[in-house]
Short mmCIF file of the C-alpha atoms (twelve columns), coordinates in Angstrom:
data_MODEL
# 
_entry.id   MODEL 
# 
loop_
_atom_site.group_PDB 
_atom_site.id 
_atom_site.type_symbol 
_atom_site.label_atom_id 
_atom_site.label_alt_id 
_atom_site.label_comp_id 
_atom_site.label_asym_id 
_atom_site.label_seq_id 
_atom_site.Cartn_x 
_atom_site.Cartn_y 
_atom_site.Cartn_z 
_atom_site.pdbx_PDB_model_num 
ATOM 1   C CA . MET A 1   91.917  4.306  -44.352 1 
ATOM 2   C CA . ALA A 2   89.147  1.868  -44.804 1 
ATOM 3   C CA . TYR A 3   85.741  3.084  -44.352 1 
ATOM 4   C CA . ARG A 4   82.442  1.565  -43.916 1 
ATOM 5   C CA . TYR A 5   79.977  4.024  -45.616 1 
ATOM 6   C CA . LEU A 6   82.232  6.151  -47.932 1 
ATOM 7   C CA . GLU A 7   83.904  5.081  -50.938 1 
ATOM 8   C CA . THR A 8   87.098  6.843  -52.217 1 
ATOM 9   C CA . HIS A 9   89.275  6.701  -55.308 1 
ATOM 10  C CA . ARG A 10  91.845  9.173  -56.478 1 
ATOM 11  C CA . ASP A 11  92.165  10.042 -60.345 1 
ATOM 12  C CA . GLY A 12  95.590  11.944 -60.591 1 
ATOM 13  C CA . HIS A 13  95.166  14.943 -58.344 1 
ATOM 14  C CA . VAL A 14  91.542  14.630 -58.016 1 
ATOM 15  C CA . GLU A 15  90.040  12.658 -54.942 1 
ATOM 16  C CA . HIS A 16  86.280  11.287 -55.376 1 
ATOM 17  C CA . VAL A 17  84.413  10.639 -52.314 1 
ATOM 18  C CA . VAL A 18  80.972  8.995  -52.473 1 
ATOM 19  C CA . LEU A 19  78.350  8.600  -49.529 1 
ATOM 20  C CA . ASN A 20  77.923  4.953  -49.767 1 
ATOM 21  C CA . ARG A 21  74.555  4.120  -47.957 1 
ATOM 22  C CA . PRO A 22  72.161  3.617  -50.908 1 
ATOM 23  C CA . GLU A 23  69.953  1.288  -49.266 1 
ATOM 24  C CA . VAL A 24  68.962  4.415  -47.250 1 
ATOM 25  C CA . ARG A 25  69.477  7.004  -50.021 1 
ATOM 26  C CA . ASN A 26  72.743  8.152  -48.340 1 
ATOM 27  C CA . ALA A 27  71.226  9.515  -45.275 1 
ATOM 28  C CA . PHE A 28  73.550  10.574 -42.419 1 
ATOM 29  C CA . ASN A 29  74.096  8.693  -39.259 1 
ATOM 30  C CA . GLU A 30  76.664  9.179  -36.441 1 
ATOM 31  C CA . GLU A 31  79.205  6.871  -38.326 1 
ATOM 32  C CA . LEU A 32  78.704  8.462  -41.838 1 
ATOM 33  C CA . ILE A 33  79.415  11.726 -39.996 1 
ATOM 34  C CA . ALA A 34  82.503  10.724 -38.457 1 
ATOM 35  C CA . GLU A 35  83.805  9.042  -41.391 1 
ATOM 36  C CA . LEU A 36  83.368  12.226 -43.465 1 
ATOM 37  C CA . THR A 37  84.824  14.509 -40.951 1 
ATOM 38  C CA . ALA A 38  87.958  11.731 -40.767 1 
ATOM 39  C CA . TRP A 39  88.158  11.985 -44.713 1 
ATOM 40  C CA . CYS A 40  88.470  15.708 -44.625 1 
ATOM 41  C CA . ASP A 41  91.170  15.727 -41.996 1 
ATOM 42  C CA . GLY A 42  93.220  13.567 -44.143 1 
ATOM 43  C CA . ILE A 43  92.778  15.293 -47.481 1 
ATOM 44  C CA . ALA A 44  93.299  18.765 -45.803 1 
ATOM 45  C CA . THR A 45  97.065  17.655 -45.179 1 
ATOM 46  C CA . ASN A 46  97.546  15.815 -48.586 1 
ATOM 47  C CA . ARG A 47  99.588  18.261 -50.885 1 
ATOM 48  C CA . HIS A 48  98.903  15.808 -53.873 1 
ATOM 49  C CA . VAL A 49  95.288  16.297 -53.861 1 
ATOM 50  C CA . ARG A 50  94.203  19.511 -55.633 1 
ATOM 51  C CA . CYS A 51  90.478  19.061 -56.068 1 
ATOM 52  C CA . ALA A 52  87.750  16.896 -54.474 1 
ATOM 53  C CA . ILE A 53  84.401  15.638 -55.855 1 
ATOM 54  C CA . ILE A 54  81.591  14.432 -53.442 1 
ATOM 55  C CA . GLY A 55  78.602  12.425 -54.741 1 
ATOM 56  C CA . GLY A 56  76.075  9.764  -53.660 1 
ATOM 57  C CA . ALA A 57  75.833  6.006  -54.430 1 
ATOM 58  C CA . GLY A 58  72.668  5.000  -55.958 1 
ATOM 59  C CA . ARG A 59  69.585  6.875  -56.806 1 
ATOM 60  C CA . VAL A 60  70.010  10.156 -54.823 1 
ATOM 61  C CA . PHE A 61  72.838  12.188 -53.597 1 
ATOM 62  C CA . CYS A 62  71.699  12.836 -49.850 1 
ATOM 63  C CA . ALA A 63  68.198  12.315 -48.325 1 
ATOM 64  C CA . GLY A 64  69.122  13.842 -44.977 1 
ATOM 65  C CA . ALA A 65  69.186  12.369 -41.663 1 
ATOM 66  C CA . ASP A 66  68.764  8.566  -41.188 1 
ATOM 67  C CA . LEU A 67  65.269  7.224  -39.934 1 
ATOM 68  C CA . THR A 68  67.216  5.000  -37.371 1 
ATOM 69  C CA . TRP A 69  69.520  7.745  -36.284 1 
ATOM 70  C CA . MET A 70  66.423  10.127 -35.628 1 
ATOM 71  C CA . SER A 71  64.805  7.461  -33.380 1 
ATOM 72  C CA . LYS A 72  67.851  7.392  -31.361 1 
ATOM 73  C CA . MET A 73  67.566  11.105 -30.960 1 
ATOM 74  C CA . VAL A 74  64.026  10.969 -29.553 1 
ATOM 75  C CA . ALA A 75  65.348  9.215  -26.516 1 
ATOM 76  C CA . TYR A 76  68.604  11.177 -26.013 1 
ATOM 77  C CA . SER A 77  68.973  13.793 -23.349 1 
ATOM 78  C CA . HIS A 78  69.718  17.588 -24.029 1 
ATOM 79  C CA . GLU A 79  73.394  16.716 -23.655 1 
ATOM 80  C CA . GLU A 80  73.573  13.737 -25.544 1 
ATOM 81  C CA . ASN A 81  71.668  15.791 -28.477 1 
ATOM 82  C CA . LEU A 82  74.185  18.480 -27.935 1 
ATOM 83  C CA . ALA A 83  77.288  16.082 -28.245 1 
ATOM 84  C CA . ASP A 84  75.536  14.750 -31.542 1 
ATOM 85  C CA . ALA A 85  74.703  18.223 -33.073 1 
ATOM 86  C CA . ASN A 86  78.476  19.323 -32.341 1 
ATOM 87  C CA . ALA A 87  79.766  16.028 -34.272 1 
ATOM 88  C CA . ALA A 88  77.672  17.138 -37.192 1 
ATOM 89  C CA . ALA A 89  78.553  20.904 -37.003 1 
ATOM 90  C CA . ARG A 90  82.245  19.718 -36.927 1 
ATOM 91  C CA . MET A 91  81.716  17.860 -40.187 1 
ATOM 92  C CA . TYR A 92  80.213  20.737 -41.927 1 
ATOM 93  C CA . ALA A 93  82.820  23.067 -40.688 1 
ATOM 94  C CA . ALA A 94  85.635  20.631 -41.956 1 
ATOM 95  C CA . LEU A 95  84.337  20.492 -45.345 1 
ATOM 96  C CA . ASP A 96  83.677  23.983 -45.749 1 
ATOM 97  C CA . ARG A 97  87.437  24.713 -44.628 1 
ATOM 98  C CA . LEU A 98  88.987  22.414 -46.979 1 
ATOM 99  C CA . PRO A 99  92.030  24.125 -48.590 1 
ATOM 100 C CA . ILE A 100 91.047  22.483 -51.975 1 
ATOM 101 C CA . PRO A 101 87.970  23.165 -53.875 1 
ATOM 102 C CA . LEU A 102 85.108  20.771 -53.179 1 
ATOM 103 C CA . ILE A 103 82.660  20.067 -56.338 1 
ATOM 104 C CA . GLY A 104 79.321  18.626 -55.559 1 
ATOM 105 C CA . ARG A 105 77.811  16.209 -57.823 1 
ATOM 106 C CA . VAL A 106 74.229  16.193 -56.928 1 
ATOM 107 C CA . HIS A 107 71.453  13.550 -58.496 1 
ATOM 108 C CA . GLY A 108 67.993  12.699 -57.480 1 
ATOM 109 C CA . ALA A 109 67.609  14.540 -54.137 1 
ATOM 110 C CA . ALA A 110 69.500  16.369 -51.680 1 
ATOM 111 C CA . LEU A 111 67.071  17.004 -48.675 1 
ATOM 112 C CA . GLY A 112 67.880  18.478 -45.170 1 
ATOM 113 C CA . GLY A 113 71.423  17.816 -44.378 1 
ATOM 114 C CA . GLY A 114 72.045  16.951 -47.795 1 
ATOM 115 C CA . ALA A 115 70.859  20.120 -49.219 1 
ATOM 116 C CA . GLY A 116 73.204  21.518 -46.603 1 
ATOM 117 C CA . LEU A 117 75.970  19.343 -47.716 1 
ATOM 118 C CA . ALA A 118 75.626  21.026 -51.260 1 
ATOM 119 C CA . ALA A 119 75.912  24.470 -49.689 1 
ATOM 120 C CA . VAL A 120 79.229  23.942 -48.340 1 
ATOM 121 C CA . CYS A 121 80.630  22.755 -51.735 1 
ATOM 122 C CA . ASP A 122 82.368  25.400 -53.658 1 
ATOM 123 C CA . VAL A 123 80.791  24.279 -57.104 1 
ATOM 124 C CA . VAL A 124 77.671  22.353 -57.373 1 
ATOM 125 C CA . VAL A 125 76.625  20.469 -60.546 1 
ATOM 126 C CA . ALA A 126 72.944  19.057 -60.394 1 
ATOM 127 C CA . ASP A 127 71.086  16.932 -62.606 1 
ATOM 128 C CA . ASP A 128 67.874  18.645 -63.874 1 
ATOM 129 C CA . ALA A 129 65.449  16.214 -62.307 1 
ATOM 130 C CA . ALA A 130 67.095  16.590 -58.745 1 
ATOM 131 C CA . ILE A 131 64.928  17.790 -55.906 1 
ATOM 132 C CA . PHE A 132 66.165  20.001 -53.180 1 
ATOM 133 C CA . GLY A 133 64.841  20.795 -49.522 1 
ATOM 134 C CA . PHE A 134 65.666  22.369 -46.182 1 
ATOM 135 C CA . THR A 135 62.612  20.035 -44.547 1 
ATOM 136 C CA . GLU A 136 63.572  19.933 -41.123 1 
ATOM 137 C CA . VAL A 137 60.724  22.322 -39.999 1 
ATOM 138 C CA . LYS A 138 58.215  19.689 -41.226 1 
ATOM 139 C CA . PHE A 139 59.456  17.341 -38.435 1 
ATOM 140 C CA . GLY A 140 59.360  20.009 -35.819 1 
ATOM 141 C CA . ILE A 141 63.097  20.544 -35.761 1 
ATOM 142 C CA . VAL A 142 65.584  23.024 -37.389 1 
ATOM 143 C CA . PRO A 143 68.144  22.955 -39.934 1 
ATOM 144 C CA . ALA A 144 70.676  24.742 -37.320 1 
ATOM 145 C CA . MET A 145 74.103  23.342 -38.201 1 
ATOM 146 C CA . ILE A 146 73.759  23.902 -41.775 1 
ATOM 147 C CA . SER A 147 72.380  27.566 -41.451 1 
ATOM 148 C CA . PRO A 148 75.743  29.607 -41.646 1 
ATOM 149 C CA . TYR A 149 76.464  27.839 -44.957 1 
ATOM 150 C CA . VAL A 150 73.008  28.070 -46.472 1 
ATOM 151 C CA . LEU A 151 73.006  31.844 -45.548 1 
ATOM 152 C CA . ALA A 152 76.470  32.469 -46.817 1 
ATOM 153 C CA . LYS A 153 75.515  30.751 -50.170 1 
ATOM 154 C CA . ILE A 154 71.933  31.966 -51.003 1 
ATOM 155 C CA . GLY A 155 71.260  35.128 -48.827 1 
ATOM 156 C CA . GLU A 156 68.981  35.934 -46.194 1 
ATOM 157 C CA . SER A 157 65.619  36.250 -48.144 1 
ATOM 158 C CA . ALA A 158 65.858  32.921 -50.041 1 
ATOM 159 C CA . THR A 159 66.839  31.050 -46.836 1 
ATOM 160 C CA . ARG A 160 64.019  32.559 -44.859 1 
ATOM 161 C CA . HIS A 161 61.674  31.266 -47.688 1 
ATOM 162 C CA . LEU A 162 63.041  27.817 -47.787 1 
ATOM 163 C CA . PHE A 163 63.673  27.352 -44.085 1 
ATOM 164 C CA . LEU A 164 60.427  28.550 -42.984 1 
ATOM 165 C CA . THR A 165 58.317  26.594 -45.269 1 
ATOM 166 C CA . GLY A 166 60.331  23.500 -45.460 1 
ATOM 167 C CA . ALA A 167 59.123  23.293 -49.111 1 
ATOM 168 C CA . ARG A 168 60.987  21.076 -51.821 1 
ATOM 169 C CA . PHE A 169 62.264  22.851 -54.896 1 
ATOM 170 C CA . SER A 170 63.777  22.051 -58.366 1 
ATOM 171 C CA . ALA A 171 67.338  22.167 -59.399 1 
ATOM 172 C CA . ALA A 172 66.334  25.001 -61.720 1 
ATOM 173 C CA . HIS A 173 65.209  27.185 -58.640 1 
ATOM 174 C CA . ALA A 174 68.454  25.888 -56.921 1 
ATOM 175 C CA . LYS A 175 70.399  27.509 -59.562 1 
ATOM 176 C CA . GLU A 176 68.388  30.834 -59.552 1 
ATOM 177 C CA . ILE A 177 69.445  31.269 -55.872 1 
ATOM 178 C CA . GLY A 178 72.817  30.125 -56.034 1 
ATOM 179 C CA . LEU A 179 72.746  26.878 -54.220 1 
ATOM 180 C CA . VAL A 180 73.491  25.252 -57.556 1 
ATOM 181 C CA . HIS A 181 75.867  26.424 -60.179 1 
ATOM 182 C CA . CYS A 182 75.361  24.145 -63.136 1 
ATOM 183 C CA . VAL A 183 72.102  22.082 -64.188 1 
ATOM 184 C CA . VAL A 184 72.564  19.383 -66.852 1 
ATOM 185 C CA . PRO A 185 70.800  16.280 -68.055 1 
ATOM 186 C CA . GLU A 186 71.559  13.364 -65.694 1 
ATOM 187 C CA . GLY A 187 73.633  11.701 -68.595 1 
ATOM 188 C CA . ASP A 188 76.032  14.780 -68.714 1 
ATOM 189 C CA . LEU A 189 76.518  15.138 -65.141 1 
ATOM 190 C CA . ASP A 190 79.917  13.272 -64.913 1 
ATOM 191 C CA . ALA A 191 81.169  15.431 -67.835 1 
ATOM 192 C CA . GLN A 192 80.270  18.579 -66.765 1 
ATOM 193 C CA . VAL A 193 81.892  17.820 -63.258 1 
ATOM 194 C CA . ALA A 194 85.091  16.414 -65.068 1 
ATOM 195 C CA . GLN A 195 84.918  19.873 -66.799 1 
ATOM 196 C CA . TYR A 196 85.160  21.788 -63.587 1 
ATOM 197 C CA . ALA A 197 87.922  19.735 -62.190 1 
ATOM 198 C CA . ARG A 198 89.871  20.252 -65.017 1 
ATOM 199 C CA . GLU A 199 89.368  23.876 -64.675 1 
ATOM 200 C CA . MET A 200 90.397  23.671 -61.009 1 
ATOM 201 C CA . LEU A 201 93.728  22.000 -61.984 1 
ATOM 202 C CA . SER A 202 94.570  24.356 -64.496 1 
ATOM 203 C CA . CYS A 203 94.910  27.006 -61.456 1 
ATOM 204 C CA . GLY A 204 97.688  27.315 -58.977 1 
ATOM 205 C CA . SER A 205 96.892  25.464 -55.887 1 
ATOM 206 C CA . GLU A 206 98.420  27.797 -53.498 1 
ATOM 207 C CA . ALA A 207 96.414  30.421 -55.108 1 
ATOM 208 C CA . VAL A 208 93.144  28.586 -54.803 1 
ATOM 209 C CA . THR A 209 93.829  27.890 -50.951 1 
ATOM 210 C CA . THR A 210 94.690  31.605 -50.583 1 
ATOM 211 C CA . VAL A 211 91.341  32.582 -52.214 1 
ATOM 212 C CA . LYS A 212 89.365  30.222 -49.985 1 
ATOM 213 C CA . THR A 213 90.974  31.594 -46.785 1 
ATOM 214 C CA . LEU A 214 90.653  35.334 -47.964 1 
ATOM 215 C CA . LEU A 215 86.865  35.142 -48.838 1 
ATOM 216 C CA . ARG A 216 86.198  33.626 -45.207 1 
ATOM 217 C CA . GLU A 217 88.339  36.488 -43.835 1 
ATOM 218 C CA . ILE A 218 86.738  39.399 -45.835 1 
ATOM 219 C CA . ALA A 219 83.145  38.203 -45.964 1 
ATOM 220 C CA . HIS A 220 80.620  40.701 -44.596 1 
ATOM 221 C CA . ARG A 221 83.259  43.420 -43.966 1 
ATOM 222 C CA . SER A 222 83.429  46.807 -45.705 1 
ATOM 223 C CA . PRO A 223 85.872  47.331 -48.542 1 
ATOM 224 C CA . ALA A 224 87.417  49.966 -46.472 1 
ATOM 225 C CA . ASP A 225 88.187  47.432 -43.589 1 
ATOM 226 C CA . VAL A 226 89.907  45.000 -45.890 1 
ATOM 227 C CA . VAL A 227 92.008  47.102 -47.807 1 
ATOM 228 C CA . GLY A 228 95.302  45.864 -46.018 1 
ATOM 229 C CA . ILE A 229 94.303  42.153 -46.079 1 
ATOM 230 C CA . THR A 230 93.541  42.206 -49.815 1 
ATOM 231 C CA . ALA A 231 96.659  44.219 -50.836 1 
ATOM 232 C CA . GLU A 232 98.860  42.132 -48.458 1 
ATOM 233 C CA . ALA A 233 97.220  38.821 -50.226 1 
ATOM 234 C CA . ILE A 234 97.879  39.786 -53.813 1 
ATOM 235 C CA . ALA A 235 101.531 41.154 -53.016 1 
ATOM 236 C CA . ALA A 236 102.337 37.875 -51.259 1 
ATOM 237 C CA . ARG A 237 101.055 35.881 -54.140 1 
ATOM 238 C CA . ARG A 238 103.082 38.002 -56.777 1 
ATOM 239 C CA . VAL A 239 106.442 37.235 -55.166 1 
ATOM 240 C CA . SER A 240 105.731 33.555 -54.385 1 
ATOM 241 C CA . ALA A 241 107.251 30.758 -56.485 1 
ATOM 242 C CA . GLU A 242 103.815 29.862 -57.733 1 
ATOM 243 C CA . GLY A 243 102.760 33.565 -58.621 1 
ATOM 244 C CA . GLN A 244 106.154 34.271 -60.336 1 
ATOM 245 C CA . GLU A 245 105.669 30.752 -62.203 1 
ATOM 246 C CA . GLY A 246 102.018 31.824 -63.280 1 
ATOM 247 C CA . MET A 247 102.825 35.582 -64.506 1 
ATOM 248 C CA . THR A 248 105.817 34.194 -66.249 1 
ATOM 249 C CA . ALA A 249 103.879 31.487 -68.190 1 
ATOM 250 C CA . PHE A 250 101.286 34.009 -69.234 1 
ATOM 251 C CA . LEU A 251 103.640 36.353 -70.619 1 
ATOM 252 C CA . GLU A 252 105.787 33.767 -72.306 1 
ATOM 253 C CA . LYS A 253 102.312 32.231 -73.748 1 
ATOM 254 C CA . ARG A 254 102.870 28.511 -72.288 1 
ATOM 255 C CA . LYS A 255 101.100 26.648 -69.524 1 
ATOM 256 C CA . ALA A 256 102.322 27.069 -65.878 1 
ATOM 257 C CA . ALA A 257 104.204 24.166 -64.557 1 
ATOM 258 C CA . TRP A 258 101.390 23.172 -62.245 1 
ATOM 259 C CA . ASN A 259 98.818  23.041 -65.318 1 
ATOM 260 C CA . VAL A 260 97.833  19.311 -65.819 1 
ATOM 261 C CA . SER A 261 94.574  20.167 -67.400 1 
ATOM 262 C CA . PRO A 262 94.200  19.219 -71.156 1 
ATOM 263 C CA . ASP A 263 94.460  21.902 -73.761 1 
ATOM 264 C CA . PRO A 264 90.860  23.073 -74.392 1 
ATOM 265 C CA . ASP A 265 91.590  23.274 -78.116 1 
ATOM 266 C CA . ARG A 266 92.642  19.461 -78.188 1 
ATOM 267 C CA . GLN A 267 89.408  18.676 -76.144 1 
ATOM 268 C CA . SER A 268 87.323  20.153 -78.903 1 
ATOM 269 C CA . ARG A 269 88.763  18.293 -81.843 1 
# 
């Protein structure tokens, strides 16, 4: 599929998607939202792709909402705003529910909806100069569509602090609260992202998909309530073809058939 505001390319089993509106710091508008939703729909059914990396072209990852788009919202009716917001909500939900791992490559800034984009990624690598912020309240609006994912990622206390102040914060603080998982100098960003992708490719793809589904199902439920769910999940995986291959490979001290990640010892030589 041809996109206007996205660049995509594939490296083996890894899909790269780049927000490509550098002239407006990769800010969201209705077209970019529609394209990213369509991209999710396509990748979700592509069995060849086992990991995806999302980044931004130019100097920043994503600066939130485009000013031109925001100017349209001012004149929208309640019904038009509702339709617009539902489209954005569907995009975040589609990203969150991807059956494959999504790695965020964050540089420069991730503000508003851009910080929300980081929240839906499974793993986030940021450069040490990157700035984050849930800045919506500064404009008299609220970070509504991203709120479920931010709450799940960083917890209620940090969410209240950052949503209610709209304050910008460093990559180091983003790592402290769990929004970011790894902070590196900008020159090391691509290498660290690639390392995470290699880790993903060393895992069973069906197992990874099962984990993502399982975590959504058991979140915020007591251990006693999910005993049956978790027991069934491991039992099903143990007797699956992938599970059988993985356990046998471990016992035979060899790589599993799906493991296309380079040998770590070979990488270090």
